[in-house]
C-alpha positions as a Markdown table, in Angstrom:
| # | Residue | x | y | z |
|---|---|---|---|---|
| 1 | Unk | -14.5 | 44.1 | -11.8 |
| 2 | Unk | -14.1 | 40.3 | -9.7 |
| 3 | Unk | -11.0 | 39.2 | -8.9 |
| 4 | Unk | -9.7 | 36.2 | -9.9 |
| 5 | Unk | -6.9 | 33.7 | -9.1 |
| 6 | Unk | -5.2 | 31.7 | -11.5 |
| 7 | Unk | -4.3 | 27.9 | -10.9 |
| 8 | Unk | -1.3 | 27.6 | -9.0 |
| 9 | Unk | -1.1 | 31.2 | -7.1 |
| 10 | Unk | -0.2 | 31.1 | -3.9 |
| 11 | Unk | -3.6 | 32.0 | -3.1 |
| 12 | Unk | -5.7 | 29.2 | -4.9 |
| 13 | Unk | -7.0 | 26.2 | -2.9 |
| 14 | Unk | -7.8 | 23.1 | -3.3 |
| 15 | Unk | -9.6 | 22.6 | 0.0 |
| 16 | Unk | -10.3 | 25.5 | 2.4 |
| 17 | Unk | -7.8 | 27.3 | 4.3 |
| 18 | Unk | -4.8 | 24.8 | 2.3 |
| 19 | Unk | -2.2 | 26.5 | -0.6 |
| 20 | Unk | -1.9 | 24.6 | -3.2 |
| 21 | Unk | 1.9 | 24.0 | -4.4 |
| 22 | Unk | 1.9 | 24.6 | -8.0 |
| 23 | Unk | 2.8 | 21.5 | -10.2 |
| 24 | Unk | 2.2 | 19.7 | -6.6 |
| 25 | Unk | -1.4 | 17.7 | -5.9 |
| 26 | Unk | -2.2 | 18.7 | -2.1 |
| 27 | Unk | -2.1 | 15.9 | -0.1 |
| 28 | Unk | -5.6 | 15.2 | 2.0 |
| 29 | Unk | -5.8 | 13.9 | 5.7 |
| 30 | Unk | -7.0 | 10.9 | 6.6 |
| 31 | Unk | -10.3 | 12.7 | 7.0 |
| 32 | Unk | -10.9 | 13.9 | 3.7 |
| 33 | Unk | -10.0 | 10.6 | 2.4 |
| 34 | Unk | -12.2 | 8.4 | 4.4 |
| 35 | Unk | -11.3 | 5.0 | 6.6 |
| 36 | Unk | -11.8 | 2.7 | 3.8 |
| 37 | Unk | -9.4 | 4.5 | 1.6 |
| 38 | Unk | -6.7 | 5.1 | 4.5 |
| 39 | Unk | -7.4 | 1.1 | 5.1 |
| 40 | Unk | -6.8 | 0.1 | 1.6 |
| 41 | Unk | -3.3 | 2.0 | 1.2 |
| 42 | Unk | -2.5 | 0.4 | 4.7 |
| 43 | Unk | -3.4 | -3.3 | 2.9 |
| 44 | Unk | -1.6 | -1.9 | -0.3 |
| 45 | Unk | 2.2 | -0.6 | 1.5 |
| 46 | Unk | 2.0 | -4.1 | 3.6 |
| 47 | Unk | 2.0 | -6.2 | 0.6 |
| 48 | Unk | 4.3 | -3.9 | -0.6 |
| 49 | Unk | 6.8 | -4.6 | 2.1 |
| 50 | Unk | 6.1 | -8.4 | 2.0 |
| 51 | Unk | 6.7 | -8.4 | -1.7 |
| 52 | Unk | 9.6 | -6.5 | -1.7 |
| 53 | Unk | 11.2 | -8.8 | 1.0 |
| 54 | Unk | 10.1 | -12.1 | -0.5 |
| 55 | Unk | 12.0 | -10.1 | -4.0 |
| 56 | Unk | 15.3 | -9.5 | -1.7 |
| 57 | Unk | 15.1 | -13.1 | -0.4 |
| 58 | Unk | 15.1 | -14.7 | -3.6 |
| 59 | Unk | 17.6 | -12.1 | -5.2 |
| 60 | Unk | 20.3 | -13.6 | -2.5 |
| 61 | Unk | 20.2 | -16.6 | -4.0 |
| 62 | Unk | 23.3 | -17.9 | -5.3 |
| 63 | Unk | 21.8 | -19.8 | -8.7 |
| 64 | Unk | 19.0 | -20.3 | -11.2 |
| 65 | Unk | 18.1 | -23.8 | -8.8 |
| 66 | Unk | 18.4 | -22.2 | -5.7 |
| 67 | Unk | 16.0 | -18.7 | -6.4 |
| 68 | Unk | 13.3 | -21.4 | -7.8 |
| 69 | Unk | 13.7 | -23.7 | -4.5 |
| 70 | Unk | 13.3 | -21.0 | -2.2 |
| 71 | Unk | 10.6 | -19.7 | -4.0 |
| 72 | Unk | 8.4 | -22.8 | -3.6 |
| 73 | Unk | 9.3 | -22.4 | 0.0 |
| 74 | Unk | 8.3 | -18.9 | -0.1 |
| 75 | Unk | 5.2 | -20.4 | -1.6 |
| 76 | Unk | 4.8 | -23.6 | 1.2 |
| 77 | Unk | 5.0 | -20.7 | 3.6 |
| 78 | Unk | 2.2 | -18.5 | 2.7 |
| 79 | Unk | -0.2 | -21.8 | 1.4 |
| 80 | Unk | 0.5 | -23.2 | 4.8 |
| 81 | Unk | -0.3 | -20.2 | 7.0 |
| 82 | Unk | -3.8 | -19.3 | 5.0 |
| 83 | Unk | -4.7 | -23.2 | 6.1 |
| 84 | Unk | -4.0 | -22.0 | 9.4 |
| 85 | Unk | -5.9 | -18.8 | 8.9 |
| 86 | Unk | -8.7 | -20.3 | 7.3 |
| 87 | Unk | -8.7 | -23.2 | 9.6 |
| 88 | Unk | -9.1 | -20.7 | 12.9 |
| 89 | Unk | -11.6 | -18.6 | 11.3 |
| 90 | Unk | -14.1 | -22.2 | 10.2 |
| 91 | Unk | -13.3 | -23.0 | 14.4 |
| 92 | Unk | -14.4 | -20.0 | 15.4 |
| 93 | Unk | -17.5 | -19.5 | 13.0 |
| 94 | Unk | -19.6 | -22.8 | 14.8 |
């Protein structure tokens, strides 16, 4: 009779040499997930941090009007920065 491992047992593995903890997904290393996925996750983390910062700034505002004015300033700052970056990219392309 052959030995059989059940899912979640200490000897059941998802990757060679890495035991799987019952009820928990394995955490892949950067080599396993690939550089493209790792870059995507870094970009996602950056976006989450920025959005949380903006939200915190908006929540600090004392009134509805102040929130909307602050949001307009954020939008104007982001648009201005995007225009500057686009202009610099156009200049380097020439």
